[in-house]
C-alpha positions in Angstrom: 78.6 182.5 110.5 81.7 181.4 112.3 79.6 179.5 114.8 77.8 177.5 112.0 81.1 176.7 110.3 82.6 175.5 113.7 79.5 173.5 114.4 79.6 172.0 110.9 83.3 171.2 111.3 82.7 169.5 114.6 79.9 167.5 113.2 82.1 166.5 110.2 84.9 165.4 112.5 82.6 163.4 114.7 81.0 161.7 111.6 84.5 160.8 110.3 85.5 159.4 113.7 82.4 157.2 113.8 83.0 155.9 110.3 86.7 155.2 111.0 85.7 153.2 114.1 83.2 151.2 112.1 85.8 150.5 109.4 88.3 149.3 112.0 85.7 147.0 113.6 84.7 145.5 110.2 88.4 145.0 109.4 89.0 143.3 112.7 86.0 141.0 112.1 87.3 140.1 108.6 90.8 139.3 110.0 89.3 137.1 112.7 87.2 135.2 110.1 90.3 134.7 107.9 92.3 133.3 110.9 89.5 130.8 111.7 89.4 129.6 108.0 93.2 129.1 108.1 93.0 126.9 111.1 93.5 123.2 110.5 90.5 120.9 110.8 90.3 118.7 113.8 91.8 115.3 112.6 89.7 113.4 115.1 86.5 114.4 113.3 87.6 113.8 109.7 88.6 110.7 107.6 91.7 108.8 108.3 93.5 106.2 106.0 95.1 103.4 107.9 97.2 101.0 105.7 98.2 97.4 106.5 101.5 98.5 105.1 102.8 101.5 103.2 105.6 99.5 101.5 105.3 96.5 99.2 108.4 94.6 98.3 108.1 92.7 95.1 111.3 90.8 95.9 113.2 89.4 93.0 110.9 88.7 90.0 111.4 87.7 86.4 111.0 90.1 83.5 107.3 90.1 82.4 106.0 88.9 85.8 102.6 89.9 87.2 102.8 93.7 87.7 99.8 94.1 90.1 100.2 94.7 93.8 97.5 96.0 96.2 97.7 98.3 99.2 94.7 97.7 101.5 93.5 100.4 103.8 90.6 101.2 106.2 88.9 104.5 106.9 89.4 104.7 110.6 88.2 108.2 110.8 84.7 109.7 111.4 83.9 111.1 108.0 83.7 109.7 104.4 87.1 109.4 102.8 87.3 110.7 99.2 90.4 109.9 97.2 91.0 112.7 94.7 94.1 111.4 93.0 96.8 108.8 93.1 100.0 109.6 91.2 103.0 107.4 90.5 106.5 108.8 90.7 107.1 107.9 87.0 105.3 106.5 84.0 106.4 102.9 84.9 104.2 103.0 88.0 100.4 103.1 87.4 98.0 103.4 90.3 94.3 102.9 90.4 92.1 103.9 93.3 88.4 103.8 94.4 86.4 106.7 92.9 83.5 106.4 95.4 83.7 107.6 99.0 84.9 105.1 101.6 82.7 105.4 104.6 84.1 105.2 108.2 85.0 101.6 109.0 85.0 100.5 105.4 88.1 99.2 103.5 89.5 99.8 100.1 92.5 99.1 97.9 95.0 101.1 95.9 96.1 98.9 93.0 99.6 99.6 91.7 101.1 98.2 88.5 104.8 98.4 87.8 106.3 97.9 84.4 108.1 94.5 84.9 109.7 94.7 81.5 112.3 97.0 83.0 115.3 95.0 84.3 117.0 96.0 87.5 116.4 97.4 90.9 113.5 99.7 91.5 112.0 101.8 94.2 108.9 103.9 93.2 106.3 105.9 95.1 102.6 106.6 94.7 101.3 109.8 96.3 97.6 109.7 97.4 95.7 113.0 97.6 92.4 112.9 99.4 90.1 115.0 101.6 92.5 114.4 104.5 94.9 117.2 105.4 98.1 115.3 104.6 99.1 113.3 101.5 99.9 109.7 101.9 103.0 108.2 100.2 103.1 104.5 99.3 106.3 102.7 98.2 106.9 99.7 95.9 110.4 98.2 95.5 112.1 95.1 94.2 114.3 93.8 91.5 113.4 92.6 88.0 115.7 89.9 86.6 116.1 89.0 83.0 114.5 85.7 82.0 117.1 83.0 81.4 115.9 80.9 78.5 116.8 77.2 78.3 118.7 76.1 75.2 116.6 74.1 72.8 119.6 72.7 71.0 122.8 71.5 72.7 125.8 73.7 71.9 128.5 71.4 72.9 130.4 69.7 70.1 130.6 66.0 70.0 128.4 63.0 70.0 124.7 63.6 70.6 124.5 60.1 72.2 
């Protein structure tokens, strides 16, 4: 009886050891897969947005002037570029972007409208989120001056002639 209990105990311990080794191996494989998925994609094989300029200076403009400016870009990468979102830093800056994929070598534009009814200096950003790893930040800046209206009636006293 003691012999069969000892044999049973040894078999149980061996089975437990084998199961523990399998679990450790599975855990190690899962950890390796997780590490691989956390690695950054190779930027040389994905899309890449290259802009003519990331800053547009409106200069000094009059209140109510044309609010539209365009940022032109090219996909210089090796995969289609998909823009997921373009967000202005405030409600006075409204971007519009291509909704269809931009293939490698193709160009596109990000349209930005600033509320030119706001008088004074401004510097605003537009953040582009795409299928690239990093976000792109574009900047618009300038100064909106109040419109000086000409007088329709002379205000000086005296002779009109």
